[in-house]
C-alpha positions in Angstrom: -118.4 71.9 -40.7 -121.2 72.4 -38.4 -124.1 71.0 -36.9 -122.1 67.9 -36.6 -123.6 64.5 -35.1 -123.0 60.6 -35.2 -125.5 59.0 -36.9 -124.4 55.3 -37.5 -121.4 52.9 -38.1 -120.1 52.8 -42.0 -119.4 50.0 -44.6 -122.6 48.7 -44.4 -125.7 49.0 -46.5 -127.8 49.8 -44.1 -125.8 52.3 -42.3 -124.4 54.3 -45.7 -127.9 54.3 -46.9 -129.4 56.0 -43.6 -126.4 58.5 -44.2 -126.8 59.1 -47.7 -130.3 59.9 -46.9 -129.5 62.6 -44.6 -127.3 64.3 -46.4 -129.6 64.5 -48.9 -132.4 66.0 -46.9 -134.6 62.8 -47.8 -134.4 61.3 -44.2 -138.1 61.4 -43.3 -138.9 58.5 -41.4 -142.1 57.3 -40.5 -145.7 59.5 -41.7 -147.0 61.2 -38.4 -150.3 59.7 -37.2 -152.4 62.7 -38.2 -151.0 61.7 -41.9 -152.5 58.1 -41.0 -155.5 59.4 -39.8 -156.3 61.2 -42.9 -155.4 59.2 -45.0 -157.3 56.0 -43.4 -160.5 58.4 -43.0 -160.1 59.2 -47.2 -160.0 55.3 -47.9 -162.1 53.8 -45.4 -165.4 53.8 -47.5 -163.4 52.0 -50.0 -161.4 49.2 -47.9 -162.7 45.8 -48.2 -160.8 42.2 -47.5 -159.8 40.3 -50.5 -159.1 37.1 -48.5 -162.0 36.7 -45.4 -160.2 33.6 -43.9 -157.1 35.8 -43.4 -155.7 36.4 -40.0 -156.2 39.5 -38.2 -152.2 39.9 -38.6 -152.6 40.0 -42.1 -155.2 41.9 -43.0 -153.2 45.0 -44.3 -151.9 42.9 -47.0 -154.6 41.8 -48.3 -157.0 44.7 -47.7 -158.5 45.9 -51.0 -159.9 49.1 -52.5 -162.5 49.9 -55.1 -164.2 52.9 -55.5 -168.1 53.4 -54.2 -171.0 54.3 -56.5 -171.1 58.0 -54.8 -167.2 58.2 -56.2 -167.9 57.4 -59.3 -170.9 59.4 -60.0 -170.3 62.3 -62.4 -167.2 60.7 -63.8 -166.7 59.1 -67.1 -166.9 55.9 -67.5 -163.6 53.6 -69.1 -164.1 49.9 -67.1 -165.1 48.0 -70.1 -162.0 49.8 -72.0 -159.2 47.8 -72.5 -156.9 49.7 -70.4 -153.0 48.6 -69.5 -150.2 49.7 -67.6 -146.4 49.4 -68.5 -143.9 49.6 -65.8 -140.7 49.0 -64.6 -140.5 45.3 -63.4 -140.0 45.8 -59.9 -142.4 49.0 -59.8 -145.7 48.8 -57.0 -146.6 52.0 -57.2 -148.5 52.3 -61.0 -149.6 55.9 -61.5 -149.9 56.1 -65.0 -152.2 53.7 -67.8 -153.2 53.9 -71.3 -155.5 52.8 -73.9 -155.9 52.8 -77.5 -159.0 52.4 -79.8 -158.9 51.8 -83.9 -161.6 54.8 -85.1 -163.5 53.9 -88.3 -161.6 56.9 -90.3 -158.6 55.7 -89.9 -157.2 57.6 -86.9 -156.9 56.1 -83.1 -158.2 57.3 -80.4 -155.1 57.7 -77.3 -156.1 58.1 -73.3 -153.7 58.7 -70.7 -155.0 57.8 -67.3 -153.2 59.2 -64.4 -154.6 58.0 -60.6 -156.3 60.9 -58.9 -154.7 61.7 -55.9 -156.3 64.4 -55.6 -159.6 62.5 -54.8 -158.2 61.7 -51.5 -155.9 64.6 -50.3 -158.0 67.3 -49.5 -155.9 71.0 -49.7 -154.4 71.8 -46.3 -154.6 68.3 -44.6 -152.1 66.8 -42.7 -151.3 64.2 -45.7 -151.1 67.3 -48.1 -148.7 69.1 -45.9 -146.7 65.6 -45.4 -146.5 65.4 -49.6 -145.7 68.8 -49.7 -142.3 68.5 -47.2 -141.8 65.5 -49.3 -142.2 66.7 -52.6 -141.8 63.1 -54.3 -140.9 59.7 -54.2 -137.3 58.9 -53.7 -136.4 55.4 -55.5 -133.3 53.8 -53.7 -131.6 50.6 -55.2 -132.6 49.2 -52.0 -135.8 51.0 -51.1 -138.2 53.4 -51.4 -139.1 56.7 -49.4 -142.8 57.3 -50.4 -144.4 60.7 -50.5 -147.5 59.0 -49.4 -148.4 56.0 -47.5 -148.6 53.0 -48.3 -152.6 52.4 -48.5 -152.3 55.5 -51.0 -149.5 55.5 -53.5 -150.1 51.5 -53.4 -152.9 50.7 -52.9 -156.2 53.1 -53.8 -154.0 55.4 -55.9 -152.3 52.5 -58.0 -154.0 51.3 -61.0 -153.3 47.7 -60.1 -154.4 45.4 -62.8 -158.5 44.3 -62.2 -159.1 46.6 -59.6 -161.6 49.2 -60.4 -159.5 52.8 -59.7 -160.0 56.5 -60.0 -158.2 58.2 -62.7 -157.8 61.7 -64.2 -157.8 61.6 -68.0 -156.7 63.0 -71.2 -158.4 61.3 -74.2 -157.8 63.0 -78.0 -157.6 61.6 -81.6 -154.5 61.2 -83.8 -153.6 59.8 -86.9 -151.6 56.9 -87.5 -148.4 59.2 -89.5 -148.4 60.7 -85.7 -150.1 63.9 -86.7 -153.0 65.8 -83.9 -156.2 65.4 -85.8 -157.8 69.1 -87.1 -160.7 70.1 -85.9 -163.8 70.8 -87.5 -163.2 68.5 -91.0 -165.7 68.5 -93.6 -169.0 66.6 -92.4 -167.7 66.1 -88.5 -169.1 68.3 -85.5 -166.1 70.8 -84.2 -166.6 68.3 -80.7 -165.5 65.4 -82.6 -162.1 66.0 -82.5 -161.4 67.9 -79.1 -159.2 67.0 -76.6 -161.3 65.5 -73.5 -160.1 66.2 -70.0 -161.9 65.1 -66.9 -162.2 62.5 -63.8 -162.9 59.2 -64.9 -163.2 55.4 -63.7 -161.0 52.9 -64.8 -160.2 48.8 -64.8 -156.7 47.8 -66.0 -156.5 44.9 -67.6 -152.7 44.2 -67.7 -150.0 44.9 -65.7 -147.0 45.3 -68.5 -143.5 45.9 -67.8 -141.3 46.7 -70.4 -139.5 43.7 -71.3 -143.1 41.9 -71.8 -144.3 45.3 -74.1 -140.7 44.8 -76.3 -141.6 40.9 -76.8 -145.0 41.8 -77.7 -143.1 44.9 -80.6 -140.8 42.1 -81.3 -143.4 39.6 -82.0 -141.9 36.9 -79.7 -145.2 36.1 -78.0 -149.0 36.5 -79.2 -148.2 35.9 -82.9 -151.4 33.5 -83.0 -150.7 30.6 -80.9 -153.2 29.1 -77.9 -151.3 30.2 -74.9 -148.5 32.6 -74.9 -144.8 31.2 -73.8 -144.1 32.5 -70.1 -141.1 33.1 -70.9 -141.8 36.1 -73.1 -145.2 37.2 -71.4 -145.6 35.9 -67.4 -149.0 34.4 -67.1 -149.1 37.2 -63.6 -148.7 39.9 -66.9 -151.0 38.2 -69.4 -154.5 40.0 -69.4 -157.8 39.6 -67.1 -161.4 40.8 -67.7 -162.1 39.1 -70.8 -159.9 40.8 -72.9 -157.2 38.5 -74.8 -153.5 38.1 -75.0 -154.2 38.6 -79.2 -156.2 42.1 -78.3 -154.2 43.8 -76.0 -150.5 42.3 -78.4 -152.4 44.2 -81.2 -153.1 47.2 -79.1 -149.2 47.4 -78.2 -148.1 47.0 -81.8 -150.6 49.6 -83.0 -149.5 52.3 -80.0 -146.3 51.4 -81.0 -146.4 52.0 -84.7 -148.3 55.8 -83.7 -145.6 56.7 -81.0 -142.7 55.8 -83.2 -144.0 58.0 -86.0 -144.4 60.5 -83.6 -140.9 60.1 -82.2 -140.1 61.2 -85.4 -141.7 64.0 -85.9 -141.0 65.4 -83.1 -137.1 64.9 -83.8 -137.6 66.2 -87.6 -139.0 69.4 -85.6 -136.0 70.3 -83.3 -136.0 68.2 -80.3 -132.9 67.0 -78.6 -132.3 63.5 -77.0 -129.1 63.4 -74.6 -129.4 59.9 -73.6 -126.8 59.5 -70.5 -126.3 55.8 -69.4 -128.4 54.8 -66.5 -127.0 51.7 -64.0 -129.5 49.3 -62.7 -128.4 46.4 -60.3 -130.0 43.0 -59.7 -129.6 42.6 -55.8 -129.5 39.0 -53.8 -131.9 37.7 -52.1 -131.4 39.0 -49.1 -132.4 42.6 -50.8 -128.8 44.8 -50.0 -126.0 42.4 -51.5 -125.6 43.8 -55.6 -125.2 40.8 -57.7 -125.1 42.6 -61.4 -124.7 46.3 -62.1 -125.3 47.0 -66.0 -126.4 49.8 -67.8 -130.4 50.3 -67.9 -131.6 49.4 -71.4 -134.0 51.8 -72.8 -136.1 50.4 -75.6 -139.0 51.1 -78.0 -141.4 50.1 -75.3 -139.7 53.2 -73.0 -139.9 54.9 -76.0 -143.9 53.9 -76.3 -144.4 55.2 -73.0 -142.3 58.5 -73.7 -143.8 59.8 -76.7 -147.7 59.7 -74.9 -147.0 60.9 -71.7 -145.0 63.7 -73.6 -148.2 64.9 -75.3 -150.3 64.4 -72.9 -148.5 66.9 -70.8 -148.6 68.8 -73.4 -152.0 69.2 -73.9 -152.3 69.7 -70.2 -150.4 72.2 -70.4 -152.6 73.9 -73.1 -155.4 73.6 -70.8 -153.7 75.3 -67.9 -152.4 78.4 -70.0 -155.9 79.0 -71.5 -158.1 78.1 -67.9 -155.4 78.9 -65.1 -153.8 81.8 -67.2 -150.6 83.0 -65.0 -151.6 80.8 -62.1 -150.8 77.7 -64.6 -148.2 75.1 -63.3 -145.9 74.6 -66.3 -142.2 72.4 -66.1 -139.7 74.7 -68.1 -136.0 74.1 -69.5 -134.4 76.6 -70.0 -131.1 77.1 -72.8 -127.9 75.4 -71.4 -124.7 77.1 -69.5 -123.3 78.6 -72.6 -119.7 78.8 -71.1 -120.2 75.2 -70.4 -121.4 73.9 -74.1 -118.9 75.8 -75.5 -115.7 74.0 -73.7 -117.0 71.0 -74.9 -117.6 72.2 -78.3 -113.4 73.4 -77.9 -112.4 69.7 -76.6 -114.3 67.9 -79.6 -113.1 70.0 -82.0 -109.4 69.9 -80.8 -109.6 66.1 -80.5 -111.8 65.1 -82.9 -111.4 67.5 -85.5 -115.3 67.7 -84.9 -117.7 70.8 -85.2 -120.7 70.5 -82.8 -123.1 73.4 -83.2 -124.9 74.4 -80.3 -127.3 77.3 -81.5 -129.9 75.8 -80.8 -131.5 72.1 -79.3 -132.2 71.2 -83.5 -128.7 72.3 -84.4 -127.0 70.3 -81.8 -129.0 66.9 -82.3 -127.9 67.4 -85.7 -124.6 67.5 -84.4 -124.7 64.5 -82.1 -127.0 62.0 -85.3 -123.5 62.9 -87.2 -121.1 62.2 -84.7 -122.7 58.9 -84.5 -122.6 58.1 -88.1 -118.9 59.4 -88.6 -117.2 58.0 -85.6 -116.8 54.4 -85.2 -116.0 54.8 -81.6 -119.1 54.5 -79.4 -117.3 54.8 -76.1 -115.8 58.8 -78.0 -119.8 59.6 -78.8 -121.2 58.6 -75.3 -118.1 60.9 -73.5 -119.4 63.8 -75.5 -122.8 63.1 -75.2 -122.8 63.0 -71.4 -120.2 65.9 -71.5 -123.1 68.0 -73.0 -125.2 67.1 -70.3 -123.3 68.9 -67.6 -124.0 72.2 -68.9 -127.4 71.1 -69.5 -129.7 73.3 -67.0 -132.4 71.0 -64.9 -136.1 71.6 -66.2 -138.0 73.9 -63.3 -141.6 74.6 -62.5 -143.0 77.5 -62.9 -146.1 79.5 -62.8 -147.0 81.2 -66.1 -147.4 84.4 -64.9 -143.5 84.6 -63.5 -142.0 84.8 -66.9 -142.8 86.6 -70.6 -144.4 83.9 -73.4 -141.5 83.7 -75.1 -139.6 82.2 -71.9 -142.0 79.4 -71.7 -139.9 77.5 -74.5 -138.8 74.2 -73.4 -135.4 73.8 -74.9 -135.5 70.3 -75.4 -138.4 69.4 -76.5 -138.3 72.5 -78.9 -141.8 73.4 -78.1 -143.7 76.7 -76.1 -144.0 74.8 -73.0 
């Protein structure tokens, strides 16, 4: 070993966490003063006190933010649309929101709205350089190591409910069966079906979590009753701004219907899903002592969000390729390591007398689906699935010009880029 240094004690959560951060190179510490000055300057004009009766020590806690008229100028206004977020229960930085609108021709308009961080972070600024160094927000069981300071990630750039926020949006039209609209239909101008990309100003009406959205999908709540059962739809997550629980519930159910149709199409076209087990922890009142450890549940509400984010990312990739050409930033997923895949194939053949076809993502998904049907032991199926994840290469971000076009192909999604 080289560069050995004494950090702290051991056998307690705080010290073990510190060692973990150092070991993985994410012991970033506090934000430098220059970064905080950049952020304060960026959000200063939109700041206001949500409660003027607070004492000086509580100002930061009750500091609100909204865009000025100047910031909103030139942006498409979605503040009156019924937009909402669906995130994990404990999420603080809400960076994406959605809307759905049923159209007279039987199709739907889908909007995915992402917090417009670029408005606040100038290229080459101190906060830009610090974000480059940190690269991403790191989530621990009992803590978060943010990429951006709190005034950005939890306030100005968090799409909280009942407040106006700046966003970057992609809005498109699609059919209820999950297919995408065709341009230039009879009797329509070609621009009617164009995908729209641009800067927007939005106002989310509700902060849903996955559990609440699933309760809505399962019709455990919002089925015509005057008041929603707060066991299934907590008051703090019910809509604001004049929107009703029935309206939001109808949107969630329509989103779910279209998303599941889209998901069926994706897998029919050769997409692969390796659903490994993720653990979730419930902590005690001290926010340190684990009370419960259990597999993280993946519900249809999670899959709903996944489908629309995948589509939005695909559309944005298209836009980048056509406008930025070789400089387009793409998320690339290369084929898995052949030797590792063959090892799992051999084990499956010898231990289970089951053949896995790893020719491509489509044949691999078909093999796993068949294994799930034919094998009664869920643990065996999960072990094979986890084993197949090991030789999978991680996704990478590339400049399109670095690789030949055929090498842009995304293995797991089975799409061109």
